[in-house]
N, C-alpha and C positions, 0 to 999 in steps of 0.2 A: 606512625606511618611505617608499614612494613615493606622492606625491599629485600627479601631473601635472595640469596644466590644459590648456586648449585649444590645439591647434595648428591652423594653417590647413587642413592636409590633413584632420585629424579633423573640422573644422567642415564642410567641403565634403562629406565622406562622410556625416556625420549628416544634413545637409540632403537629400542625395540619397536616403537611406534612409527619411526620415520619411514615414510612411503618411498618407493622407488620413484625417481624423478621422471615425469613424462612431460611432453610439451603442453604447456598451458594453453587454454583456449580463450577466445574472446568471450566475455560474459558481461552481464549488467547488474549483478548483485554481489556485494562484497561484505566481509565482516572483519572488524578489528577487535582485538582484546586488549584490555589495559587493567592495571592494578594500582592500588593506592600508594602514592609517593608524591612528594611535593612537586616534582617536575612533570608528573603525569596527570595531575588533577585537571588540567585543561581538557583532557579527552572526555571526561564526564560532562564538563560544561559544554563542550562543543556538541555533544549528543543531545543534552537536555535543553539547550537554548534554541535548537533548530538550525544552528549554523551549518552543521554537517548536511542536513537535509537540503538547505539552500544551495550549497556547493554541488551536492550530488545531482540535484535537479538541473543545475546549469549544464552538466555534462551527460544528462540522460541516463543516469545510473542510480543505484541504491547502495548506500553504505551504512551499515549498522555498527555502532560502537558499543561493545559489551564489557561491563566490569566483571572481572573474575577475582574473587577474594584471595585466592592462593596464587601468588606470583609465579612460582615454578610451574604450577598446573596450567597457567595461561600459556607459558612457553611450550610446555609439552603438547597442549592442544594445537597450538600453531604448528609445531613440528610435525604432528600427525595429520595436518591438513584441514583441521576444523575451522581455522581462521586464515585469512589472507595476510594478516599482519598482527604485530603484538608490540607492546611497550616492553623494552628490555634494555639492560646495560650492555655495553660493548663486550664485557667479559662473558656474560651469560649467552649472548648471541653466538659468540665464538664456540663456547663449550657445548651448547645443547643443539640448536638446529644445524649450525654450520659444521660442528664436529660430528653430528649425526648424519651428514650428507645432504642436508636441505640447503640449496643455494639461496642465500638471503641477502637482501640489500637494505642498507640504512637509508631510508627515504628521507627522514627528518632527524637531524642532530639537534635535540631540544635543549640540552644543558649539560654541564658537568658539575659534580659535587665540588664545592669550594669552601668546605668547612663543616658540611653536614655529617661527615664520618670522622671519628676521632679515637685515638688511643689515650686512655685515662689511667693514671696511677693513683693509688691512695698515698698521700703524703709527699714528702720531698723527693726529688730525684729527676733524672732524665731518662732518655731511651736506653742508655747503657745499663741503667739500674734494673731493667727488666730481666737481665741475666740471672738465671737461677730461680725465677719466679714463675708461677703458673699464670696464664693469661686466658681469660674467659671471653669467648666470642662465638658467633655463628660460624661453625667450621665451613670452609670452602666457599665463603661469601666474600663480598667486597671488603668486609671487615678483615678477613684473613689476608686478602691482598694488601690492604693498607698496612697491616702489621708487618708483612714481609718487606714492603718498601721502606717502612720506618727502621726496621732492624738493619736492613742493608745500608742505610745511610750512616750508621755508626759501626759498621763492620761486624755486625752480629747476624746470626741466622736463627731459625726456629729451634735448632738443636741446642742452642745456648740457653733456652728457657727450661723451666721445670714443667714442660708440657703445655699444650693448647687444649683448653677444656671447652667442649662443644656446649653452648648455652643458648637456649632459645631467646629471641628478642623479647618474648612475652615474660620471660623470667629474669631478664637482665638487671632490672632495678632492684628486685628483691635479692638477687644474688650479690649485687654490689654491697648491699646493706649488711651482709654477713661478715664475720671476722676472717673467714678463710679466703675470701676473694681479695686479692691485692691489686689486680689490674684487669681492665676490660677494654674491649674494642667494640664500638657500636655506632649507631647512626641516630640522627634526629627523628623524633623529639626526645629520644632517650638520652642523648648527649646533654641536652639542655637540662633535663631533670637531674641527671647524675652530677653535673657541674654545680648544682645548687647545694650539694652536700659539703659539709666542712672538710677541708683537706683534699678535695678532689683536684687533681693536677693533670691538666691536659698536656701530653707530651708531644703529640704529633696529630695533625689532622689532614683532611683531603686538600686543604689549601696549600699544603707543603708539596703536593704532587698535582698541581693544577692540570686539568685536562685529561686525567687518567681514568677517572670513574665517570663514564659518559652515559647519559640517558638518551635513548633513541626510540623512534618508531621504525621498526624493521618490517619488511614485507617480502613475500616470496618473489624472487627475482624473475622467474618465468611468467608469473601472473602479471607483474608490473610491465614486463616487456610486451605482453600481448594486449595489455589494457592501459594505455597511457592516460586515459580519462580518469582512471582510478587514482593514479599518482597525482594528477592535477587537482582533483576534487579534494583529496585528503590534505594535500599541502596548502591549498587555498584556504580551507577551513581552519587549519592550524594557525596560519599567520594572521587571519582575521581575529582569532581569539587572542593571539599574542599582542596585537595592537590594542585590543580592548583592555586586557588585564594589566598591561604595563602603564596604563594611564591612570591619573587620579581624578578622572571624571566620575560622576555618579554611576555610570555604566561600568566603568572599570572597578570601582570599589564594590559594586554589587556582584560582579563576576568573581572577585577574590573572596568575598564573603560566602558565596555559594561553594567555592572550592574548599574554603576553610571548614564549612559545616559538613561537607561530604567527607572530609578527612578527620573529623572529630576534634577540631580546634576552633578558635575564633579568628577574627581578622588579624589581630595583633600577632597571634601565634603563627599563623600562616605567613604573614609578611616577614616574621623573624626567620622562618625557614627559607623563604625566598632570598633573604639577605645573604645566606651562606650557600646559595645555589647560583651558578653563573648561567642564567637563562639567556638563550640566544633569541631575544625578542625580534631582532632584525635579521631577516633571512641572509642578508649579505654577510653578517657576522658569522652565521653558521657555515656559509660557504667558505669563508676565509679559514675557519677552524678546521673544517674537513679537508681543506686543501693544503694545510700547513705542514711543514717539514717535521713537526713534533709527533704527528699522529702515527706514522709508521713505527717510530721508536717506541711509543706507548704500546702499540699492539704487539710488538716483539716482547716487551716486558710482560704483558698479560699472557701471551702465548707460553712463554717460558714458565710462568707461575703455574698455569693450568697443566702443562706437561709434567712439571715437577710433582704436582699433586695427583697425577694419574687420571685427570678428567678432561683432557683436551679432546679426546675422541676414542672410541672403543678400539683398543689395540693400536693406538697411535705409535708409530715406531720412533718418532722424534718430534721435537718442538716445531719442526717445519711441516708437519703433516697437513695442516689446513692452510690454503693460500688465502691471503687477504689482498684485495685490490683497492686502489686509491684513485681519486679523480684524474690524476695525471697519467693513468695507465700503468703505473708502477705496481709491484706486488711485493709482499713479504710472505715467507713460507713457500709452499709448493705452488709454483705458477701453473702446474698441470692439474691442480686440485683446488681451484679458487671456489670457495663456498661462502665468502663474506665480502661484500662490496660496499664501499663508501661512494655513493653517487650523488653529485651535487646538481644534477640536471633540473630537478623540480624545485629545489630551493633557489637555484639561480633564476628560474622562471618567475618565482615569487618576488625576488629582488628586482627583477626587470619589469615588474608589473605586467607580465605576459600570461597570467593565469585567468 
């Protein structure tokens, strides 16, 4: 399952495509984009099962959910205005649409990685033993962020390594098998495959930074404000799917089997990936997470990482360039340039049974 993050080329493309913001109008037809990853597989199921159509019909609108094979391309297309929403991580939302000037709202906080992403060393040692070694990963991705957080936990930085080697996820397993590769950072199912190799030593994973790699459905803020029926229909459909897939009923098992098949694995493989994903099946849990005191701290960490790598926004003068707003009205970053918003309005409606 691929979940690329930002490349410099993708960032430049997104910024170039970002349209000038204009007041959104009421409309009755909407499009969402999603790409394959364990926490986003429900979107395909919601479309294929007719759940989305049911909820859209309830509110007198049409919502089409489209799978895009290239994750970054899906975010670029959303940023350019081709979609009203897209599945994305908190990091990529901040760096691409929000950093590019497109005001974006996290409509649904779906999950956070809780072990799906990992730093792996060949042989004995700990994080401190990465000093002087090259580390292979998808550069400027959530893997890169995970490495930075791991190194920081032992007082090291990227400059203490013998370089970060940009390696495609498609090549990661083959690279790990070579003698030259000493350490990798990647995500599931690649983590599971690599950990089956003799001597593979997991040093740090996303469960060590719980709640920091967050998977979202984000939407255009002005479109949402002008079309609350859109927010209600999408949120209602999502939590109906959550209730189904989290059950061990025949319907729940069939739903997860469909998601597994669509992602190229079987039910056991998909359930194993869900086990290292903190899914917010209950909307109240998602509301609590989005309203928690830890989220602003997480977003500051992410912002500083992006600024350090030069990908927070084109010409960003500081790590405070983009403002991020939270459900209690507080902000981090530039309160005069808020382009990323965590809004619990619709998740709370789901929790209250008001959709």
